[in-house]
VOGU-3710 file (C-alpha; in Angstrom, 3 decimals, decimal comma):
1> mpvlvpalla> -21,044/20,650/-43,796  -24,383/21,397/-43,344  -24,844/21,201/-46,906  -23,205/17,491/-47,645  -25,176/16,087/-44,392  -29,081/15,981/-46,174  -27,233/14,579/-48,876  -25,210/11,678/-47,300  -28,342/11,166/-45,168  -30,231/10,536/-48,454
11> tvdallvnga> -27,678/8,429/-49,652  -27,836/6,079/-46,803  -31,233/5,524/-47,113  -30,937/4,767/-50,797  -28,637/2,313/-49,737  -30,626/0,827/-47,124  -34,231/0,780/-49,291  -32,754/-0,504/-52,334  -29,751/-2,402/-51,544  -26,186/-2,056/-53,116
21> gfglgmgmsl> -27,232/-2,725/-57,025  -27,607/-0,870/-59,319  -31,291/-0,316/-60,846  -34,075/2,367/-61,874  -35,229/2,752/-57,973  -31,456/2,905/-57,095  -30,412/5,865/-59,870  -33,530/7,724/-58,847  -32,750/7,641/-55,457  -29,106/8,533/-55,939
31> laavallwrr> -30,033/11,342/-58,237  -32,414/12,831/-55,515  -29,450/12,506/-52,607  -27,289/14,380/-54,923  -29,968/16,977/-55,895  -29,849/17,658/-52,307  -26,821/19,292/-52,700  -28,597/22,543/-54,209  -31,573/22,827/-52,348  -30,747/25,782/-51,069
41> rfpvpvflat> -30,156/28,080/-54,003  -32,967/26,047/-55,793  -35,615/24,606/-53,486  -38,707/24,195/-55,577  -36,886/22,264/-58,616  -34,549/20,168/-56,205  -37,641/19,373/-54,441  -39,240/18,232/-58,215  -36,227/16,194/-58,759  -36,868/13,729/-55,532
51> lpgiyigyiw> -40,200/13,289/-55,997  -38,855/9,994/-58,536  -36,963/8,678/-55,777  -39,785/8,322/-53,466  -42,079/7,227/-55,958  -39,332/4,824/-57,720  -37,351/3,930/-54,895  -39,491/4,514/-52,197  -36,831/6,428/-50,029  -37,764/9,206/-47,598
61> fapmialytv> -35,073/11,284/-46,478  -34,539/13,267/-50,005  -37,964/14,758/-50,517  -38,615/15,228/-47,092  -35,598/17,476/-46,565  -36,410/19,034/-49,651  -40,160/19,844/-49,151  -38,711/21,021/-45,764  -36,207/23,500/-47,509  -39,342/25,077/-49,653
71> athrtdrrll> -41,215/26,031/-46,193  -38,607/27,663/-45,079  -37,460/29,785/-48,801  -41,090/30,331/-49,937  -43,996/32,355/-48,365  -46,467/31,348/-50,763  -48,927/28,985/-49,033  -50,356/27,506/-52,433  -46,762/26,557/-53,548  -46,339/25,200/-50,154
81> gaaglllava> -49,739/23,565/-50,445  -49,107/21,635/-53,902  -45,849/20,724/-53,356  -47,373/18,782/-50,036  -49,763/17,195/-52,228  -47,235/16,074/-54,597  -45,419/14,177/-51,973  -48,268/12,790/-50,514  -49,425/11,527/-54,040  -46,015/10,149/-54,773
91> hfvpypvsdf> -45,841/8,034/-51,211  -49,534/6,926/-51,359  -49,499/5,986/-55,214  -47,199/2,564/-55,919  -44,861/1,657/-59,040  -45,664/0,714/-60,908  -49,543/2,250/-61,026  -51,173/-0,965/-62,126  -50,503/-2,283/-59,014  -52,358/0,029/-57,060
101> slsdrrqtal> -55,415/-1,527/-55,359  -58,132/-0,461/-53,088  -59,637/-4,018/-52,235  -57,932/-3,493/-48,726  -59,594/-0,568/-47,005  -57,983/-1,057/-44,108  -54,504/-1,300/-45,625  -55,099/1,949/-48,365  -56,346/4,141/-45,349  -52,763/3,158/-43,143
111> llvdalvtaa> -50,802/4,211/-46,515  -53,054/7,651/-46,805  -52,620/8,640/-43,151  -48,691/7,803/-43,754  -48,698/9,620/-46,721  -50,332/12,539/-45,262  -48,590/12,452/-42,535  -44,960/12,411/-44,252  -45,864/15,272/-46,262  -47,487/17,501/-43,466
121> tpvtlglltr> -44,292/17,100/-41,531  -41,826/18,737/-43,218  -44,066/21,628/-44,651  -44,810/22,092/-40,311  -41,368/21,968/-39,554  -40,199/24,441/-42,260  -42,744/27,263/-41,235  -41,812/26,467/-37,427  -38,128/26,871/-38,320  -39,205/30,397/-41,064
131> trrelatrld> -41,561/32,148/-38,262  -38,467/31,620/-35,550  -36,406/33,295/-37,994  -38,435/36,207/-38,948  -38,631/36,810/-35,297  -35,621/36,669/-34,611  -34,204/39,067/-37,425  -37,222/41,183/-35,835  -36,508/41,261/-32,382  -32,658/42,007/-33,868
141> eltrsrared> -34,131/45,141/-35,746  -35,949/45,975/-32,161  -32,589/45,626/-30,842  -31,016/48,011/-33,247  -33,767/50,478/-32,962  -33,897/50,645/-29,283  -30,161/51,409/-29,550  -30,772/53,972/-32,223  -33,326/55,241/-30,320  -31,046/55,733/-27,359
151> rlladqvlat> -27,880/57,438/-29,005  -31,150/60,298/-30,128  -31,923/60,102/-26,467  -28,274/60,656/-25,135  -28,259/63,134/-28,364  -31,679/64,814/-26,878  -30,323/64,831/-23,068  -26,763/66,853/-24,366  -28,942/69,445/-26,143  -30,515/70,232/-23,310
161> erarlaremh> -28,370/70,175/-21,311  -26,564/72,878/-23,587  -29,851/74,900/-23,321  -29,521/74,693/-19,563  -25,982/75,460/-19,583  -26,708/78,485/-22,093  -29,761/80,023/-19,863  -27,593/79,427/-16,567  -24,525/81,470/-17,829  -26,978/84,262/-18,951
171> dvvahqvsli> -28,602/84,545/-15,433  -25,326/83,949/-13,201  -22,420/85,307/-15,377  -24,237/88,157/-17,328  -25,439/89,562/-13,795  -22,114/89,749/-11,699  -20,016/91,003/-14,834  -22,268/93,628/-15,062  -22,037/94,386/-11,402  -18,072/94,574/-12,249
181> slqagavqis> -18,464/97,023/-14,701  -20,853/98,683/-12,895  -18,242/98,967/-9,891  -15,233/99,518/-12,279  -17,076/102,769/-13,692  -17,585/103,874/-10,698  -14,242/103,644/-9,701  -13,047/105,542/-13,282  -15,190/108,521/-12,290  -14,671/108,724/-8,233
191> trdaqardga> -10,599/108,517/-8,309  -8,091/111,420/-9,396  -5,475/108,341/-9,579  -4,750/108,145/-13,032  -3,317/104,656/-13,130  -6,397/103,568/-10,784  -8,542/105,312/-13,583  -6,885/103,272/-16,584  -7,058/100,035/-14,594  -10,945/100,556/-13,926
201> tkirelsvrt> -10,937/101,642/-17,672  -9,534/98,135/-18,800  -11,937/96,623/-16,566  -15,032/97,961/-17,716  -13,459/97,406/-21,323  -12,821/93,302/-20,276  -16,069/93,256/-18,653  -18,145/94,705/-22,047  -15,933/91,990/-24,170  -16,708/89,357/-21,844
211> leelrhmvgi> -20,488/89,975/-21,704  -19,884/90,052/-25,694  -18,506/86,257/-25,954  -20,744/85,222/-23,348  -23,549/86,449/-26,081  -22,419/84,392/-28,841  -21,878/81,271/-26,573  -25,582/81,570/-25,072  -26,500/81,754/-28,817  -24,261/78,872/-30,145
221> lraagadtee> -25,639/76,733/-26,906  -29,192/77,790/-27,444  -29,632/76,802/-30,893  -28,363/72,914/-29,958  -32,152/72,092/-28,400  -34,806/73,470/-26,258  -35,532/72,899/-22,872  -38,539/72,173/-21,294  -37,470/71,362/-17,905  -36,562/73,668/-15,400
231> ltpqpsladl> -33,065/73,929/-14,340  -31,584/72,951/-10,655  -29,405/76,008/-9,444  -30,214/76,580/-5,474  -31,220/79,910/-5,379  -34,464/80,579/-3,662  -36,640/83,747/-2,330  -34,518/83,569/0,748  -31,515/85,121/-1,128  -33,630/87,805/-3,091
241> prlielsald> -31,923/90,336/-0,116  -28,595/89,496/-0,616  -29,291/89,874/-4,538  -30,772/92,973/-4,221  -28,321/94,274/-1,608  -25,330/93,439/-4,029  -27,081/95,455/-7,182  -25,791/98,620/-6,415  -28,866/100,324/-7,326  -31,758/101,797/-5,196
251> vtydnecdpa> -33,927/99,105/-4,466  -36,973/98,829/-2,463  -38,276/95,541/-1,797  -41,574/94,430/-0,856  -41,850/91,120/0,324  -46,074/90,031/0,987  -45,630/86,337/0,563  -46,693/84,069/2,985  -43,982/82,533/5,165  -46,341/79,244/5,749
261> aersepvera> -47,336/78,984/1,912  -45,316/75,847/0,319  -43,837/76,851/-2,668  -42,237/74,053/-4,999  -38,155/74,538/-5,579  -38,582/75,351/-9,540  -41,177/78,097/-8,278  -38,823/79,708/-6,330  -35,923/79,307/-8,517  -37,701/80,999/-11,669
271> afrtvqealt> -38,932/83,876/-9,027  -35,342/84,304/-8,562  -33,743/84,478/-11,779  -37,076/87,307/-13,013  -35,560/89,482/-10,357  -31,969/88,817/-11,011  -32,427/89,335/-14,575  -34,802/92,260/-14,402  -31,969/94,337/-11,907  -29,425/93,181/-14,271
281> narkhapgar> -32,128/94,527/-17,228  -32,059/98,183/-15,035  -28,576/98,236/-14,651  -27,829/98,369/-18,621  -30,962/100,301/-19,650  -32,325/102,382/-16,861  -28,974/103,537/-15,213  -29,516/105,748/-11,947  -33,446/104,806/-11,966  -35,177/103,867/-8,536
291> vrvrvagtgt> -36,427/99,901/-8,535  -39,215/98,548/-6,755  -39,125/94,385/-6,222  -42,852/93,252/-5,111  -43,182/89,642/-4,223  -46,604/88,336/-3,284  -49,067/85,483/-2,968  -52,105/85,165/-5,383  -55,374/83,691/-5,909  -58,531/83,199/-3,640
301> gttapgllve> -60,452/81,002/-2,527  -62,072/80,259/-6,213  -58,521/80,439/-8,113  -55,437/78,325/-7,464  -53,019/80,384/-5,435  -49,816/81,272/-6,969  -46,695/83,641/-6,524  -46,331/87,037/-7,977  -42,668/88,637/-8,736  -43,029/91,838/-9,970
311> vrngppdaaa> -40,178/94,309/-10,956  -40,456/97,854/-11,997  -37,871/100,674/-12,309  -38,444/104,435/-13,204  -37,164/106,197/-16,074  -33,373/106,357/-16,161  -31,438/109,249/-14,503  -29,971/111,736/-17,669  -26,969/112,463/-14,676  -26,355/108,640/-13,873
321> papdlpgggh> -23,305/107,104/-16,404  -24,292/104,773/-18,995  -22,752/101,175/-18,102  -22,388/100,590/-22,510  -23,417/96,623/-21,689  -24,227/94,818/-24,473  -27,124/92,571/-24,284  -27,999/89,151/-26,143  -31,680/89,350/-26,180  -32,261/86,019/-24,129
331> glvglreraq> -32,669/87,319/-21,011  -36,384/88,288/-21,058  -37,248/84,667/-23,842  -35,490/82,860/-21,272  -37,854/84,216/-18,508  -40,569/83,826/-20,429  -39,766/80,025/-21,372  -39,285/79,249/-17,347  -42,701/80,733/-16,550  -44,242/78,879/-19,381
341> slggtlrahr> -42,838/75,849/-18,519  -44,223/75,703/-15,059  -47,631/77,081/-16,234  -47,624/80,514/-15,504  -46,857/83,678/-17,712  -44,730/86,566/-17,813  -45,135/89,806/-18,979  -42,535/93,038/-19,560  -43,166/96,023/-21,151  -42,526/99,677/-21,087
351> tedggfvvra> -44,590/101,854/-18,177  -46,217/105,267/-19,429  -43,592/107,777/-17,407  -40,799/105,823/-19,288  -39,626/103,305/-17,275  -39,743/99,343/-17,525  -41,829/96,610/-15,684  -41,409/92,757/-15,434  -44,495/90,953/-14,126  -44,398/87,213/-13,620
361> elplgs> -47,640/85,288/-12,630  -46,484/81,116/-11,341  -48,626/78,761/-9,815  -47,369/77,158/-6,402  -47,949/73,891/-7,339  -45,658/73,842/-10,336
//
């Protein structure tokens, strides 16, 4: 229907201007009306086919609609200017050309203005329509782009949550499972009941297998994406005494922090996780060793205040049984990432006496 409407309007225009009789003007006008059926596929040839209709038959609708179509489908400004000029000339110059006269200047000026307006109107409307379509297309592309960005953001959030889960699993589950294995080892050594000894052996084997599976899962989850934000578990410095009590290690705890000092929750959580991971490593690699946990404030009047967390263990006791627990290799890496994400540092190295020290410095305002 939208294709037929312009042709019908041009036909009505031809009948109103040229009457019911058939002549050259009527023939050119009807030809222009029929040509509009192909205006979208061949806009420029159709426009040229309508020019005889306005020049000979004095019709307006067909050439103006054709010029409007050219303006909406072609971006060449020189082509639009030439097409508009041709329409203005065809409208301004009478048929036959011998009737052209400049004696009446006022009438000539009015005809010239009418011709220019007749040519400029479809070009202007066509440019406005094309601009509107381009804006609509760009808006649609922008909407699709925003949708893609939302999907990518959702995937990134999912990857971040996987990395958070991996780190939390390593910090919490590995610590608890290693405690279970240690307690089972103690029962295995101390008990004289064969059935209890077998049960403790199975518990240790299951603990080791669980840690191996955990290590594999942690590797998969950490490979899914990196985490630059801090986690949101609840433990803080106030929970350190309970953690040390449950560690089943010979631990000396020195808390030199100012109770009135304000520390952000991510800093306290990072300090707790640092001690937790260091105790787990001491249990794995230095059984029977003495451990010293020290938490203190840092900074003076010239430097920003911070929090120092130091866990130092001595060499392992040769008489103590080794727990033989697997290690995933992610613990110290995760602690270092935590410290760096908060603007702090973490160093871990062996000591001269054969022990190991983990030292984290965290700014309070992180």
